[in-house]
N, C-alpha and C positions, 0 to 999 in steps of 0.2 A: 400461409404464414399468419399467425395470430397478430393482431395489432396490440399496442400497449394497453388499450382500453378493453380489449376482448381477450381475457385470459383463456388459455387452452390447457388441457390436461397434459400436453407434451412440454409445456413450459414449467421449469422448476420454480418453486416459490421464490428462491433467491435471485432468479433472473427477471422477475417482474419489476418494472420500474416503480420507484416510490412516487408518491404524489409530488408535484412540482414545489409545493410549499416546503417540503423536507429539504429539497435541493437548495432552495433559497436560504434557509437557515444554515445549512452546511456551508454554503458560499460565504455567508456573513462571518461565520466563525473562522474559516480559513483566510478570509480577507484580513481579519484582525490579526491572525497569527503571522501572515506574510508581512504586514505593515510593522508589526512588533519586531520581527527579525530584521527588517531593513533599518529600523530606528536603532536597534542595538548594534548593528554592524557599523552604522554611521558613528557611533560612540567609540569604536575600537581604534587603537593607534594605527597610523599609516606608515610609520617609519620614515616619513619625509625628512625629519631632523637627522636621520642617519644616512641619508642619501640612498635609501632602499628603492628598489623598483616597485612599480605599482602592483605587480603580480605577487609580491611577497607580503602584501598587507594581510593580516590575519582575518579580516572581515570580508575578504573578496568572495570566497566560495560560499559562505553562508548568505551573503548578499545576493548572489546569483540564485540561490535556492529561494530566498525571500521574494525576488522578482517573479520567479516561475510560479510560486504558490499564489502570489497576489494576482497575476495575470489569469491563471487557471480559475481562481475563485471568481474573478469578474466574469469570465466566460460562463462558468456554471450558473452564476446569478442571472446573467442575461438570458441564458437558455431557459432557466426556470421561469423567468418573467414572461418569455414568449410562450411557454407551455401553459401559462395561466396561474402562476403563483400568487398574483396580486388580485385575482378575481375573488369575489366573496365565496367563502367556503359553503358547501352544501350543509344542511342541518345534520347530515349523517356522519357519525364519527368513523374514522378509518378502522377497519377490522384488523386485529393483530394477525400477522402472517407468520407462517412457519419459515424457518430459515434465518430469521432476524431475531436472535435471542441472546440473552446474556450468557448462555452456555457457550455459544460460538465465540463470543468475545473472551470469555474465560479460557477456553481452549487455546485461542491464539496467543493470549498473554502467557499462559503456562508454557507453551512451546517456545516462545521467545525467551522467557526466563530460563527454561531448561537449556536452551542453546547458549545463552550468555554465561550462566553460572555452572552448568553441568558439563558442557561439551568443550567450550573454548578454553584452551590452556591445558586440557587433559588429553586431547587428541590432536593430531595434526589438523591445521585449520581447514584444509580441503575436505578432510573426512568429516569434521564437525559440521561444516556447511552442507555437505552432501546428505548427511543424516537428517539435518534440520529440514532441508528442502523436500526430501523424500517423505518425512513424517507429515509435514504441513500439507503438502499436495495430496498425499494419500487420505489424510483425515478430512480435508475439506472438499475433495472431489469424489468421495466414496458414494457409490450408488447402490442402495440396498437391494434393488431388484435385478441387478446385473447377473448375467450367467457366469459360471466359474471361468469359462474361457475368456470372457470380456474382463473379468477381474484380474486374471493373470496378465493379460495384455496391458491393462492400465498400470498394474504394479511394475511391470517391466519398463513402461514408458516413464513412470515417475522415478524409478531407480536410475535410468539413463539421464533424466533431467537433473536429478540430484547430484550425480557424479560430475556431469558436465558443468553445472553451476559451481560446484566446489572447486574444480580445477581451473575454470576460467577466472573466477574471482581471485583465486590465489595468484595466478599468473599475472593478471592485470595489476594487482596491488604490488606484488613483489618485483615484477620486471618493468612494468609501466610507470608506476608511481614511486618505486624504490622504497616501499614501506614493508618493514618486517612484520609478518603476522605471527600471532602467538602459536 
């Protein structure tokens, strides 16, 4: 098994860990996002004047998300520091790596936009979600050197994953949370 500092030809470029300093910057950004969410949730009404229950406060769920984001950002930051993010950088600039590109970011954004604008509301939600998950998983897990048999197996797995995700999300929201989906 290759170590993080010893890349191997079997490790895909997107699977190699980034330098710890990248993680530290990411942690700082997400910490700020989490704290901003918590601050904004604190500003939301609590319905105490209407004798509402604590769980009916509109800022409760976003506040939980803010706490989780903040805690995970702290964890990522501490892990980056332990891995050497605060040590002086070597004089060598990091090499650009395949797999981390603006193209992948654009593809992800285009798929999300296509889901939100093109599929939701035009198809039953479970089908729209299934198509989105299938397309996203297929695009980002495609292996150019795979055999035809392996590709068919992967496409079948992503199709099952997509349909299962679409059905489960629909059932959870409509039956569990009583939210009508488009």
